[in-house]
N, C-alpha and C positions, 0 to 999 in steps of 0.2 A: 516371219508376220511372227509366230510362237516365242522367238524370244524378248521381242518385244515388249509380248504383254507380262510374257512372265518379268520383264524388267522392272515393268510398269506396275505390276503387283506384288514385287520385292518394295519395292518404293512406296507401296501403300503402307504396309505391314509397319518397314521402319516408321513412316512416319506415324500413323498411329499409335505407334509405343513410344514416340520419341514425346506425342502430345499428348497422353494418358492423364497426364495432371494439367489443371488447366491454372493450378492458382501457386504461388509461390509466397514463404514468409521466411523474414528473416529474427531470426532470437538477437538481437544485439545485449551483449551480454554486458556491455562495458560500456554503454551508449555512447560509442564512436560515430554513429551514423548522424547527421544532422535532418532536420525537417528534411532541410531543403535538395539534401541528396536523398535523400525518400524518396521527394516526389517527383525528381528525377530518374529515380528508378524505376517509378512505376509505371513512366512515360515511356519508357525505354524493354521495360519485360511485355507491355502491351502492345506493342510491335512481332515481339513473340510469342504472339498469342497466350501469355501469362499473367495472370492479373495480379498484382502484389496486396499482399495485404497482411496488418499488425496481429487480427484477431484474423481465430481457425472457428469456422464453425464443425466443432467433431461430430456431427451425423453424416458428415462429407470428407472425412480427415482423408480418404487416397485421392482427392482431387491436390492435393497437397504435397510441394517438393518442402522439404522443411531445412532452411540453410541455418547458418548460424557465422557470429565473427566472434573475436575476441582475441585479444593484445595481451603478445608472450612473451614477455622483456620486448626485443627489438623488433617482432616480426608482430604479422596479422593473419590470423588464423582463420579460414575458409572453411566449412564442412556442408555436404548436402546430407539429408538422407529421405528414405521415403516411411509412410508413414507404418510399416511393420520395422522401423529403426535399423533399417539396412544402408551401410554408408554405401553411398553412389562417389564417393568421392571428395578431398582435399587441395585446397590450395595454399600456399604460406608467401606471402607480399612482407617488403620491408613499412616496416609503421612508419619510416618518412612521408608515404602516400597520405597519413592525414593532414599533414604542411602544406597537400598543392591546392590547386582550385577545386572546385564544385564538380566543374566538367570533367576536370583531368581524373579526381575520385571516380565520378562516374562510371565513366569507361572502365576503367580500370576494372570497381568491380561488377560492371554488368558480364564484361566477355570473360573472365576468371569463373563466373559461374554458370551462365552459358555455356562453356567449354565443360564443365563437371556435367553439364544435364546433358550434352549432347555426345557425351564418350564416359559414361559413368562404369567405373571398376567394378568389380566383384567385391564381395563383402572380405571373400576368401584370402584374396590376393593386394586386401588393402593394409598398407600398414605405415603407419604417422611417419614423424619426421620429427616427433618430439613425441621424449619420455614422460610425457603430463598426461595423464589419464584425462584429462580437463579436456584435450584435444579431441576426443570425440565423444560425441554427442552421445547419452544415454537417456533409457527411460523419457517420461515425459520431457514437453516444452520445458521453457523457462516459467515458471511461476507468474499467472496472471495477479496475483493478489498479493504484489511488492509493496503498495501504497500508503497499505495502512496495514494494523493489526485489528485488534475489534473495533477499535473506535479513536484510538489513535493515530495521527501521522505518522508516517517515516519518512524519510527523506529524499526517501524514492519517489517519480511521479506519474500520472498518464502520462500517455501518448497524445498529439492534438485529435478530435474528436471521437478519444472514448471515453466512453459512459461508464459509472462502476455503483451500482443499487445497492445497497443495506438497509436489511430489517433484522431489529431487536426486537425478539418475540411476537412479529408480526403487529406490534403497537407503535413503535418508533421507526420511521423510513427516510430516508436521506440517499439522496444521488448526488455525484462529484463527478464535473465535469473538464477535462482535458478543452482548455483554450489553447494549449500550446506544448511543448514539449517540457516545458521549465513551468509552465502555470497552470492553476485548477483555482476553478470554483467549486462551493458546493452548497446545497438546501436541506432543512429536514426538519421535522416537527414526528408530533405523537395522533393516535389516530382521533384524539382530539382538539387536534389543533393549537395544546399548549404543552411547551411552549414554541417559541418557531425558532430555528438558529438558522446562520449564513458563516459559511467560510472562505479564505482563501487561500493559497500553497505558492509560494516560491522557493524553486528546489537546484541547485546548485552544487555540480562535478565539483571537487577539494582533491580526488586524489582517484587512486584507480578501485578503493574500498571503501572511499569516502564519500559522503555527502551532506551538504548543509539545503536546511530547508527553514524560511521563514515563513510567518503566518499568521492571519486574526480567527480567531471566533467570537463570532456575538449570537449575544442570545435575547430575547425580548418574550415577554408575554405575550398573549392578545385576550381578545373581550372586556375589553374595557383595564387589562390587570396593569398597573406600573412598573412590574419586573421588568431590572434589564440587568447583564452581566456579561464585560468582556476580556477575552482570554486574548493577549497577545504572546504568540509563542516563536523561538528557535528551537531545531531540533538536528542531531548530528545522527545519524547512523554509520556504522561501519561492519561491512561483511560485504557477500554478496545478496542478491536478491532472495535466495532461498532461507540465508544461513545468516542472521545481524542480529544486530542490536543496536540502540538507540536511544543516547540520553537525551532530553528537552528541559526545556528553562521556559516559566510563561510568568507573566504579569497578570493575574487576576483584578479586574476593577470590579465593584460592583456599589451602586449609590442605595441611599436611603430607599425603602419602596417596601409596598406591603406584604410581600415576601420577606426579601435579606436586610443585615445591616447594611451601614456603608464600611466596605475593608478594599484596601489592596494588599496583595500579598502575592509572593513568589512559590511560583506552583514547578515543582521540581517530579521528571517524569524521567520512569524507565522501561522500554517495552524492548520485548526481542522476539525472533522465529527461527526455529531449527527445524530444519528438514529432516525427520527422523526415517522416511522410507518415500518411495516414489507415491505421492499424494495425497502424503501425509505429514503433518509438521506439527509440533508444540509451539502455541505463543501466549505469547503475556503481555500485559502494561502495566503497571501500577504509576499509582500521582500522588503526594502529600504536598501537603499545603495548610495555612494558617487560616482562622477568619474568626471573626470578634462574634462574641454572643453577648447580648444583653440580661445579664439576670437582675433578681429583683431581691433585697435584706426589708426581714419586718423586725422591727423591733416592739415588743409586749411589756409595756411598764406593770407596778405593783396595781393591782384589780384595772387594767387595761388603760388605767391614765399613761397619759403621753406615748400613746401607742403613733408606731408610723415607717412608715418602708422608705428606703434608699435606692435608684439604683445604681448597677456599678457594671459595667465590662470585663470580661478574661477573653482570653485569649484562647484559643481549641484549635486542636491538631487534627488530620486527618487524614488514613491513609487509604485510597479508594484504588481497588484494580479489581482485573477481568483473567482468570486466565484457563488454558486448557487445550484444545483442542485443535484442529483445520482436515478438512475432509475435503476435497477436492474432486471434485467427480470424477470418474475415468471418460465417460463417454463424451463431459463435455468441460473440457479443463478452464472454463469462464467461468464454470460454477462452484460454489462451495458451501459443503457450514461450518460454522463453531459450535463446540461447545464445551461449558465449563463451569466455571463459578465464580459470582461478583462475589465480593466482599466490600464491605466496610468499617475499619478498627477508627474508634472516635477517642480519640485524648481530652478528658476534661482536664482541663485547669484548675486550682486549688484557688479556692475564692480568698480574698482579702482577709489577715488573720483578725482586723476590727472586729468582722460578724461572725467570731466564731469565739466570741465572749458572750458571759451569762445575760440573756434575754435578747439575745440576736435568733434567729429561725431562717435556715438558708435552704430551698430544698433545690438543693444539687448534693451531686455525688463525685466526686473527682475521683477519676481512675481512667480505665478502658472498657470499652465494648466493642463488643464484636459481633456484626450482623454476616451472614452467610448465606447463599443460597442459587441452588440452577439456573444456568442460562442458559439459550441459545440464539444464535444468528442464523440469517443466510444473505449470501452476498451472490451475485450476475453482475459479470463486465463484457458491454456490447459497446456498438461502435456504429455511428452515423451513417 
């Protein structure tokens, strides 16, 4: 009887240790898992008394197993670590698994991850089967702020069910929502309700480190203002989710309205993010586009006789950008602060030479004008 009680007690201790973590998250570094595979894994893990989640409540970080998956040449590498970044184990699978059916993928993924959890290895005994340091997860999780820079989008997208809130100076607010792993929408406005904007973005994986996004941003005035602008864009992002560069091209269209003149202009966008250290990133986004400006030239004849004015249009250029730092909160990696400078460099075009003749007056100074000022923003990611 004593032996039986002792055996039951040991079994209880083992079970308690096995299920001390009640949740698992998988860092999908190269978007290898489809939404169907993740949903099936969620069901499988629930039968193993583990809740599978894309997002982490960092106030309860030690409730989670932190798994990761990445492809290195012809292999899939799985790692699991605990909340103290201690490696529990690693599995190496053939990348040919990606061509298997969803059911086959789920079974292989689940039982390999399950075996690591059931028989964890000591960190001191752990030896990676690859010489690449990237196979051993270190530091914080994969960044949760990869879908945009300060405002401009990258070619990465939110996952289905994820929300991303962003505010600039607490004066401009917007929310992005992942409707599908490859499609998101968003809306935003100022605290005054003017203007209002809505956007949509779809992304596509072109290669191991290359993604493409296409989308549209529509801006409308409110409170009886007839302002309207539309920006259709495409963006290519090259690099990892932590360190990357994005090239964008868009078409900005505005009709004649109470605020702007009619224009159709190509918008060039260059953005990037560099991971300086855990929780610290350098972030920059820059735009260059042209727009039409209506000006007036005034002619004054002798004794103010034959005085009249003429209207003309010039094409000005504007370089607009934001550059600075992203500080991810250590206690909650879903939240971050951005600090930097917002700058406007306007290139005013020269006006027609006929208005430089005697008698003409134009109140316009060709050349460059720079305006820069500090900015800050706050972001928070959460899930339905």
